[in-house]
C-alpha positions as CSV (number, residue, x, y, z in Angstrom):
1,X,0.0,0.0,0.0
2,X,1.1,3.6,0.6
3,X,4.4,3.3,2.5
4,X,6.3,6.0,4.5
5,X,9.7,6.7,5.6
6,X,8.4,7.9,9.0
7,X,5.3,7.7,11.1
8,X,3.8,11.0,9.9
9,X,0.9,10.9,7.5
10,X,2.3,13.8,5.5
11,X,5.4,11.8,4.6
12,X,3.8,8.6,3.2
13,X,5.2,7.6,-0.2
14,X,3.1,5.6,-2.7
15,X,5.0,2.6,-4.0
16,X,5.8,2.7,-7.7
17,X,3.7,5.8,-8.0
18,X,5.0,7.1,-11.3
19,X,4.6,3.7,-12.9
20,X,1.1,3.2,-11.6
21,X,0.1,6.6,-13.2
22,X,1.8,5.7,-16.5
23,X,-0.1,2.4,-16.7
24,X,-3.6,3.6,-15.7
25,X,-3.7,7.2,-17.1
26,X,-4.3,6.2,-20.7
27,X,-7.6,4.6,-19.7
28,X,-8.8,7.8,-17.8
29,X,-8.5,10.5,-20.5
30,X,-12.1,10.7,-21.4
31,X,-14.6,12.9,-19.4
32,X,-16.6,10.8,-17.0
33,X,-14.1,8.0,-16.7
34,X,-13.8,6.3,-13.3
35,X,-10.8,5.2,-11.3
36,X,-11.4,2.6,-8.5
37,X,-8.8,2.5,-5.8
38,X,-9.7,-0.7,-4.0
39,X,-7.1,-0.2,-1.2
40,X,-7.4,3.5,-0.7
41,X,-5.2,3.8,2.4
42,X,-4.1,7.4,2.9
43,X,-5.0,8.3,-0.7
44,X,-1.5,8.6,-2.1
45,X,-2.0,6.8,-5.4
46,X,-5.5,8.2,-5.7
47,X,-4.4,11.8,-5.4
48,X,-1.7,11.3,-8.1
49,X,-4.1,9.7,-10.5
50,X,-6.7,12.5,-10.0
51,X,-4.0,15.1,-10.6
52,X,-2.8,13.4,-13.7
53,X,-6.3,12.7,-15.1
54,X,-8.4,15.8,-14.6
55,X,-11.5,14.2,-16.2
56,X,-11.6,11.2,-14.0
57,X,-13.6,10.5,-10.9
58,X,-12.5,8.4,-7.9
59,X,-14.4,5.5,-6.2
60,X,-12.2,4.9,-3.2
61,X,-12.6,1.7,-1.1
62,X,-11.1,0.8,2.3
63,X,-12.1,-1.3,5.2
64,X,-10.3,0.9,7.7
65,X,-12.4,3.8,8.9
66,X,-9.3,5.7,10.3
67,X,-7.7,5.5,6.8
68,X,-10.9,6.6,5.1
69,X,-11.1,9.7,7.4
70,X,-7.6,10.8,6.6
71,X,-7.9,10.1,2.9
72,X,-11.1,12.1,2.8
73,X,-9.3,15.1,4.2
74,X,-6.3,14.7,1.9
75,X,-8.6,14.4,-1.2
76,X,-10.9,17.3,-0.3
77,X,-9.4,19.5,-3.0
78,X,-10.9,17.2,-5.6
79,X,-14.5,18.0,-4.5
80,X,-17.3,15.9,-6.0
81,X,-14.8,13.9,-8.1
82,X,-14.3,11.7,-5.0
83,X,-16.7,9.1,-3.6
84,X,-15.4,7.0,-0.7
85,X,-16.8,3.7,0.6
86,X,-16.0,1.6,3.7
87,X,-15.8,-1.9,2.5
88,X,-13.4,-4.8,1.8
89,X,-12.3,-4.7,-1.8
90,X,-13.9,-8.1,-2.4
91,X,-17.2,-6.3,-2.1
92,X,-16.4,-4.4,-5.3
93,X,-19.6,-5.3,-7.2
94,X,-21.7,-4.0,-4.3
95,X,-19.7,-0.8,-4.1
96,X,-20.1,-0.2,-7.9
97,X,-23.8,-0.8,-7.7
98,X,-24.1,1.7,-4.9
99,X,-22.1,4.2,-7.0
100,X,-24.4,3.5,-10.0
101,X,-21.7,2.1,-12.2
102,X,-21.8,-0.9,-14.5
103,X,-18.2,-0.7,-15.6
104,X,-15.0,1.4,-14.9
105,X,-11.9,2.5,-16.8
106,X,-9.2,1.7,-14.2
107,X,-8.7,-0.1,-11.0
108,X,-5.7,-0.3,-8.6
109,X,-5.2,-2.8,-5.8
110,X,-2.2,-2.0,-3.6
111,X,-2.2,-5.0,-1.2
112,X,-0.8,-5.4,2.2
113,X,-0.7,-2.7,5.0
114,X,-1.1,1.0,4.8
115,X,1.3,3.5,6.4
116,X,-1.3,4.2,9.0
117,X,-1.6,0.5,10.1
118,X,2.1,0.0,10.2
119,X,3.0,3.2,12.0
120,X,0.3,3.3,14.6
121,X,1.5,1.2,17.5
122,X,-1.9,0.4,18.9
123,X,-2.9,-1.5,15.8
124,X,-0.5,-4.3,16.7
125,X,0.9,-5.0,13.2
126,X,4.6,-4.2,14.0
127,X,6.8,-6.7,15.7
128,X,9.4,-4.1,16.6
129,X,7.3,-2.4,19.3
130,X,5.2,-3.8,22.1
131,X,1.5,-3.5,21.3
132,X,-1.8,-5.3,21.7
133,X,-2.1,-8.5,19.6
134,X,-4.8,-7.0,17.4
135,X,-3.8,-6.8,13.7
136,X,-7.3,-6.1,12.4
137,X,-7.6,-3.8,9.4
138,X,-11.3,-3.4,10.2
139,X,-11.6,-2.7,13.9
140,X,-15.2,-4.1,13.9
141,X,-14.2,-7.6,12.7
142,X,-14.1,-10.3,15.3
143,X,-10.9,-12.3,14.8
144,X,-7.7,-10.9,16.3
145,X,-4.1,-12.2,16.5
146,X,-4.6,-12.8,20.2
147,X,-7.4,-15.2,19.5
148,X,-5.3,-17.2,17.2
149,X,-2.2,-17.5,19.4
150,X,-4.2,-18.1,22.6
151,X,-6.9,-20.6,21.3
152,X,-6.0,-22.3,18.1
153,X,-4.3,-25.7,18.2
154,X,-0.6,-26.0,17.5
155,X,-1.2,-27.9,14.2
156,X,-3.3,-25.1,12.8
157,X,-1.0,-22.4,13.9
158,X,1.9,-24.3,12.3
159,X,-0.1,-24.6,9.1
160,X,-0.8,-20.9,8.7
161,X,2.8,-20.0,9.5
162,X,3.9,-22.4,6.8
163,X,1.4,-21.5,4.2
164,X,1.1,-17.7,4.8
165,X,4.4,-16.9,6.3
166,X,6.6,-19.5,4.4
167,X,8.1,-20.1,7.9
168,X,10.5,-23.1,7.9
169,X,10.3,-23.4,11.6
170,X,6.6,-23.3,11.8
171,X,6.0,-26.3,14.0
172,X,8.8,-25.3,16.4
173,X,7.3,-21.9,16.8
174,X,3.7,-23.2,17.1
175,X,4.7,-25.6,19.8
176,X,6.5,-22.9,21.8
177,X,3.5,-20.6,21.5
178,X,1.1,-23.3,22.8
179,X,3.5,-24.2,25.7
180,X,3.9,-20.5,26.6
181,X,0.2,-19.7,26.6
182,X,-0.5,-22.5,29.1
183,X,1.6,-20.6,31.6
184,X,0.1,-17.2,30.7
185,X,-2.1,-16.0,27.8
186,X,-0.5,-13.7,25.3
187,X,-1.7,-10.1,25.6
188,X,0.9,-8.1,23.7
189,X,3.4,-8.5,20.9
190,X,6.7,-8.3,22.9
191,X,6.2,-11.6,24.7
192,X,5.2,-13.3,21.5
193,X,8.3,-12.0,19.7
194,X,10.4,-13.4,22.6
195,X,8.8,-16.8,22.3
196,X,9.3,-16.8,18.5
197,X,12.9,-15.8,18.7
198,X,13.6,-18.5,21.2
199,X,12.0,-21.1,19.0
200,X,14.2,-20.3,16.0
201,X,17.5,-22.1,15.8
202,X,20.4,-19.9,16.8
203,X,22.1,-20.6,13.5
204,X,19.4,-18.8,11.5
205,X,18.2,-16.3,14.2
206,X,20.3,-13.5,12.8
207,X,19.8,-14.2,9.1
208,X,16.8,-13.4,6.8
209,X,15.5,-10.5,8.7
210,X,13.7,-10.3,12.1
211,X,12.8,-13.8,13.4
212,X,9.2,-12.8,14.0
213,X,8.6,-11.2,10.6
214,X,7.1,-14.3,8.9
215,X,4.9,-15.2,11.9
216,X,3.5,-11.7,12.1
217,X,2.8,-11.7,8.4
218,X,1.0,-15.0,8.6
219,X,-1.1,-13.9,11.5
220,X,-2.1,-10.6,9.8
221,X,-3.1,-12.4,6.6
222,X,-5.3,-14.8,8.4
223,X,-6.9,-12.2,10.7
224,X,-7.9,-10.2,7.7
225,X,-8.7,-13.1,5.3
226,X,-6.5,-11.3,2.8
227,X,-5.8,-14.1,0.3
228,X,-9.5,-15.1,0.3
229,X,-10.5,-11.4,-0.4
230,X,-7.8,-11.2,-3.1
231,X,-9.0,-14.4,-4.8
232,X,-12.5,-13.1,-4.8
233,X,-11.8,-9.6,-6.1
234,X,-9.5,-10.5,-9.1
235,X,-12.3,-11.9,-11.3
236,X,-14.6,-9.2,-10.1
237,X,-12.1,-6.5,-11.0
238,X,-11.4,-8.0,-14.4
239,X,-15.2,-8.2,-15.1
240,X,-15.7,-4.6,-14.0
241,X,-13.3,-3.2,-16.7
242,X,-14.9,-1.7,-19.8
243,X,-13.1,-2.4,-23.1
244,X,-9.8,-0.5,-22.9
245,X,-10.0,-0.5,-19.1
246,X,-6.9,-1.3,-17.1
247,X,-6.2,-3.1,-13.8
248,X,-2.9,-2.7,-11.8
249,X,-2.1,-4.8,-8.7
250,X,0.8,-4.3,-6.3
251,X,1.6,-7.4,-4.3
252,X,4.2,-7.7,-1.5
253,X,4.7,-11.4,-0.9
254,X,4.7,-14.6,-3.0
255,X,1.2,-15.8,-2.0
256,X,-0.4,-12.6,-3.2
257,X,1.7,-12.5,-6.4
258,X,0.9,-16.1,-7.3
259,X,-2.8,-15.4,-7.2
260,X,-2.4,-12.3,-9.4
261,X,-0.1,-14.0,-11.8
262,X,-2.5,-17.0,-12.3
263,X,-5.6,-14.7,-12.7
264,X,-3.9,-12.5,-15.2
265,X,-2.4,-15.5,-17.2
266,X,-5.8,-17.1,-17.4
267,X,-7.5,-13.9,-18.5
268,X,-4.9,-13.2,-21.2
269,X,-5.0,-16.7,-22.7
270,X,-7.0,-17.9,-25.7
271,X,-9.7,-20.4,-24.9
272,X,-8.6,-23.1,-27.2
273,X,-6.2,-26.0,-26.9
274,X,-2.5,-25.1,-27.5
275,X,-1.3,-25.1,-31.0
276,X,-4.5,-24.2,-32.8
277,X,-3.3,-22.2,-35.8
278,X,-6.3,-19.9,-36.3
279,X,-8.2,-19.0,-33.1
280,X,-11.8,-18.0,-33.8
281,X,-12.6,-14.5,-32.6
282,X,-15.0,-15.8,-30.0
283,X,-12.2,-17.8,-28.3
284,X,-9.5,-15.2,-28.3
285,X,-8.2,-13.7,-25.0
286,X,-10.3,-10.9,-23.7
287,X,-7.4,-9.3,-21.9
288,X,-3.7,-8.4,-22.7
289,X,-0.9,-8.2,-20.2
290,X,0.6,-4.7,-19.8
291,X,3.6,-5.8,-17.8
292,X,6.2,-8.4,-18.7
293,X,6.2,-10.5,-15.5
294,X,6.2,-8.7,-12.2
295,X,7.9,-5.3,-12.3
296,X,10.0,-4.3,-9.2
297,X,10.9,-0.9,-7.8
298,X,14.3,0.5,-8.8
299,X,17.2,0.5,-6.4
300,X,16.8,4.3,-6.0
301,X,13.2,3.9,-4.9
302,X,14.0,1.2,-2.4
303,X,16.8,3.3,-1.0
304,X,14.4,6.2,-0.6
305,X,11.5,4.0,0.7
306,X,12.8,0.7,2.1
307,X,9.2,-0.6,2.6
308,X,8.9,-0.8,-1.2
309,X,11.6,-3.5,-1.5
310,X,9.2,-6.5,-1.8
311,X,6.7,-4.8,-4.1
312,X,5.7,-6.6,-7.4
313,X,3.6,-4.9,-9.9
314,X,1.4,-6.5,-12.6
315,X,-1.1,-4.8,-14.9
316,X,-3.6,-6.0,-17.5
317,X,-6.0,-4.3,-20.0
318,X,-9.3,-5.5,-21.3
319,X,-9.4,-5.8,-25.1
320,X,-12.4,-5.0,-27.3
321,X,-15.4,-7.1,-26.4
322,X,-15.0,-10.8,-27.4
323,X,-18.3,-12.7,-27.5
324,X,-18.4,-16.0,-25.7
């Protein structure tokens, strides 16, 4: 999402900002065109798009009411070109129906955490500071990280650490968590970090980043059902594009990027067996890839904004209508 070099709202830096504008602006030149920001965050990408595309309107979506409030203030200068909705991006069809739209010209999904969620200690996303074990993007949702570590069985905790955190020491960490909670339930992140660090073999404890990084990533993804929401929204977003419309997705870990890669590859493939020499129009791909593989930020951008280091950008455009 929109990442920052410091905790201040004013300093947040949209990842791959210029490239996102370059990819989406061609679809937003006509009066009345609509840009959907499905992960509005603090409004960084949205503001740049609205500046670059003066004829476009914004439909901004975010599940976090605090982020929506800040984005609304930041985007006030665009007046009635801006409409904001509190929702998960997988509720895209409902939001578009509420906005009176049957199709849109451009969509951006900037996955992961916003600056606000990372930098506000009380949200519990960061492993570097002691905070409540919350990790909810939507404060009204029920599941928290504390519920998982204090009540889920070791086998299930290990599974999510393996699948969503790609943690090699998943079972060791899960067993240590369960043993520690029997002595005292976890209430804050500092004790959880200690338990995780002690569970990781000393030989690898100081390699590959912070030892709690993958566990915290996995907990956050599960608390917010992020991969389920992404799997649901990708076909919705592709279907919402008008001919010539464009979709850009920024992913930050391999699980997200795999889902995007597969959805885009399927959409950009002809619907015939391989090797057919002359594909009938009705079976030709309805979409074309705009990026060759996943684009990454430059070394200069990563140096200026270290949180952008893991970003992977893919984009796709809808071709002229192909009847099925």
